[in-house]
Structures are given as structure tokens and as C-alpha cells.
MARZA-100420 format. One record per residue (C-alpha): residue in three letters; x, y, z. Coordinates in steps of 0.5 Angstrom, whole numbers, plus 500, padded with zeros to 3 digits. Each point is the difference from the previous one (the first is absolute). Layout:
N
   residu     x     y     z
      ala     X     Y     Z
...
END
This chain:
117
   residu     x     y     z
      met   175   337   578
      leu   502   493   500
      arg   505   498   495
      arg   501   493   497
      gly   506   497   504
      asp   498   503   506
      ile   499   496   507
      ala   495   503   504
      leu   496   498   507
      ala   493   498   498
      phe   494   497   503
      tyr   500   493   496
      pro   494   496   500
      phe   500   493   502
      ala   499   494   495
      ala   493   498   503
      gly   497   507   499
      thr   499   502   507
      gly   505   505   504
      gly   507   501   498
      ser   507   502   503
      arg   505   506   499
      arg   506   498   496
      pro   505   502   495
      val   497   499   492
      leu   504   502   494
      val   496   504   495
      leu   500   497   493
      gln   495   504   496
      ser   502   505   495
      asp   502   507   502
      val   495   502   494
      tyr   494   497   504
      asn   503   502   507
      gln   499   507   498
      ser   493   499   497
      ile   496   495   505
      arg   499   500   507
      asn   502   492   500
      thr   507   497   499
      ile   502   493   499
      val   505   497   505
      ala   503   494   502
      gln   501   497   507
      ile   507   500   504
      thr   501   495   505
      ser   506   498   505
      asn   498   493   499
      leu   506   497   495
      ala   497   494   499
      arg   498   501   493
      ala   507   504   498
      asn   502   496   495
      asp   493   499   496
      ala   500   503   493
      ala   494   505   503
      his   503   503   506
      leu   506   504   500
      leu   505   500   506
      ile   502   507   503
      asp   507   499   503
      leu   501   506   505
      ser   508   498   500
      thr   500   503   492
      pro   500   507   498
      asp   493   499   497
      gly   497   497   506
      gln   502   506   504
      gln   497   505   496
      ser   493   496   501
      gly   499   503   507
      leu   498   493   503
      leu   502   498   507
      his   502   492   498
      asp   501   496   494
      ser   494   499   496
      val   496   497   494
      val   496   504   495
      ser   494   495   499
      cys   497   501   493
      leu   495   495   501
      asn   497   504   506
      leu   498   507   496
      ala   494   504   502
      thr   497   507   497
      leu   500   505   506
      arg   497   507   501
      glu   505   505   501
      asp   497   501   507
      arg   502   493   502
      leu   508   502   498
      asp   504   503   505
      arg   507   503   500
      thr   505   498   495
      ile   506   497   503
      gly   504   498   495
      arg   501   498   492
      leu   503   495   496
      ser   505   501   495
      asp   499   499   493
      ala   504   494   500
      leu   495   497   505
      met   494   502   496
      leu   502   497   494
      gln   501   493   504
      val   493   502   503
      asn   497   500   493
      asp   503   493   499
      cys   496   498   506
      leu   494   503   498
      lys   501   496   493
      ala   501   494   504
      ala   494   501   505
      leu   495   502   494
      ala   503   495   495
      ile   501   506   495
      ala   505   498   495
END
């Protein structure tokens, strides 16, 4: 079972609605729902660092201990502007996990992206 904070490989849909690609994603959904339904809400992870300083994005720096436990191969950005609900059969294996400290920062990124006070 996937848990909130896990980084997994997934078939992530293109925004245009047709096709997609295999890429890392961050599981955002609560563990209560991860146990009870067959879909999960995820955020796209990209190695394009152009928006690393934007409030709705979180930089994962592999030179830090938190970054090293992510399982990612390159410095990357979690985009809280690119969310998707994926069926569990679209999610492959877990490659790493974000620390509780980074997940608190993800919460702030989600608040910025969704205008939640």
C-alpha cells in the first residue's frame, strides 16, 4: 500500500488528456483514503528546476539527507500545480519517501497552489 509522502513511479497523464509518460510522483492523499479506495492523489515530480523558487513548488535537493531518501536520480521539483488522481494500477513501485519536514513544506506549497489559508 502506498502511503502519503511516498515517491513512486507512475504512468502520469499529459495535461492535454491524451497519452502520458512514466515519471516519479509524490503521494499526497491521506493514508486513510489510500487504504480504502483504489485511487490516489499525486503531484508530478520533474527534474526541470525552472520553478524551484515558486511558492507552489518544492525543490528536492539530493545533496541533503532529506533529498537522498527521496530515491530520485536528480535534483527535482514537486509541482503542486500538477496534481492528478490515478488508479492504483497506474502506480508502479515506490522508489523513496519524503521526510516529515519536507511534507510540511509540501503542505505549504499546496496551500499556495490552491489558495487555502
